[in-house]
C-alpha positions as CSV (number, residue, x, y, z in Angstrom):
1,M,108.4,84.8,-177.9
2,G,110.1,87.4,-175.2
3,F,112.2,90.6,-175.3
4,F,116.2,90.7,-174.9
5,S,117.5,93.3,-173.1
6,W,120.1,94.1,-170.5
7,I,121.6,96.8,-168.6
8,T,124.4,99.0,-170.1
9,Q,128.1,98.4,-168.7
10,D,129.2,102.0,-168.5
11,T,126.0,103.7,-166.7
12,C,124.4,100.6,-165.5
13,R,121.3,101.6,-167.0
14,S,118.2,99.3,-168.1
15,I,118.3,99.2,-171.9
16,S,114.3,100.1,-172.3
17,N,112.8,98.7,-175.2
18,Y,110.3,101.2,-177.6
19,Y,107.2,99.5,-176.5
20,S,108.3,100.0,-172.6
21,I,106.3,103.3,-170.5
22,K,110.3,104.3,-169.9
23,P,112.2,106.6,-173.0
24,V,114.6,104.8,-175.2
25,F,118.0,106.1,-175.4
26,P,121.0,105.5,-177.5
27,V,122.9,102.4,-177.0
28,F,126.0,101.0,-178.6
29,M,127.4,98.1,-179.0
30,I,131.5,97.4,-179.2
31,D,132.6,94.3,-180.5
32,N,136.7,93.1,-179.6
33,K,138.0,94.8,-183.1
34,G,136.4,98.2,-181.8
35,Q,133.7,98.1,-184.2
36,I,130.3,100.0,-183.1
37,W,126.8,99.8,-183.8
38,Q,124.3,102.4,-182.8
39,E,120.8,102.3,-181.7
40,R,118.5,105.0,-181.3
41,C,115.0,103.3,-181.0
42,Y,115.2,99.8,-179.1
43,E,112.8,97.1,-180.1
44,S,114.0,94.7,-177.7
45,Y,114.9,91.8,-180.1
46,G,118.7,92.0,-179.9
47,V,119.2,93.9,-183.0
48,F,121.9,97.2,-182.3
49,G,122.4,99.6,-185.1
50,G,121.1,96.4,-187.2
51,K,123.2,94.0,-186.0
52,D,122.2,91.3,-183.9
53,Y,124.1,90.6,-180.7
54,Y,123.9,87.1,-180.5
55,E,125.2,86.8,-184.5
56,L,127.8,89.2,-183.5
57,M,129.1,87.4,-180.5
58,A,128.6,83.8,-182.4
59,E,131.4,86.0,-185.2
60,M,133.6,87.0,-182.2
61,N,133.7,82.9,-181.0
62,D,134.1,81.8,-184.7
63,L,130.7,80.1,-184.3
64,K,128.1,79.2,-187.2
65,Y,125.0,79.7,-185.6
66,R,123.3,82.1,-183.4
67,N,121.8,79.4,-181.4
68,E,125.7,78.6,-180.5
69,A,126.1,82.0,-179.1
70,I,122.9,82.1,-177.1
71,D,124.2,78.7,-175.5
72,L,127.5,80.4,-174.8
73,Y,126.3,83.3,-173.6
74,Y,124.5,81.2,-170.7
75,S,126.9,78.8,-170.3
76,H,130.1,79.5,-167.9
77,N,132.9,79.3,-170.6
78,E,135.8,81.5,-169.7
79,R,137.1,82.1,-173.1
80,A,134.0,83.2,-174.7
81,L,134.1,86.7,-175.9
82,F,131.1,89.3,-175.4
83,P,129.9,92.5,-177.3
84,N,129.7,95.2,-174.7
85,L,126.8,97.4,-174.3
86,V,127.3,101.3,-173.3
87,E,125.7,104.7,-173.5
88,H,129.1,106.1,-174.0
89,P,131.4,104.6,-176.8
90,K,134.2,107.4,-176.7
91,Q,134.7,107.0,-172.8
92,W,134.7,102.9,-173.3
93,Q,137.3,100.7,-174.2
94,W,136.0,97.5,-174.7
95,K,136.3,94.8,-171.9
96,N,135.5,90.8,-172.1
97,E,132.8,91.0,-169.9
98,K,129.5,89.6,-170.1
99,P,126.6,92.5,-170.3
100,K,123.8,91.3,-167.4
101,P,120.6,90.6,-168.8
102,C,117.6,93.2,-167.5
103,P,115.3,91.4,-165.0
104,H,112.5,93.7,-166.7
105,Q,113.4,92.7,-170.2
106,G,113.4,96.2,-171.3
107,Y,109.9,96.7,-170.9
108,F,107.9,95.3,-167.6
109,Y,108.7,97.8,-165.2
């Protein structure tokens, strides 16, 4: 199993994971209803503040299964809703934009 990681949408930083040589930093996941989950020590398995990114995406898109959300993330469905990943939630308003995946998976720098 590989790591899941993304680029923060407000600062364009790679979300490094706990096992990486780069230090971790707080990341916030925000849904379309304004709910926020904070992760201080990302382990690179898609979980922010105890909430799985793809499970949240499934909920936002009225899907039943996490795997359906993973498929939706990689599709080109213009109606898909995406959780946002940011460093500064107070200065951010949710946008329906897919966060870019980190090419280094938050680890292989």
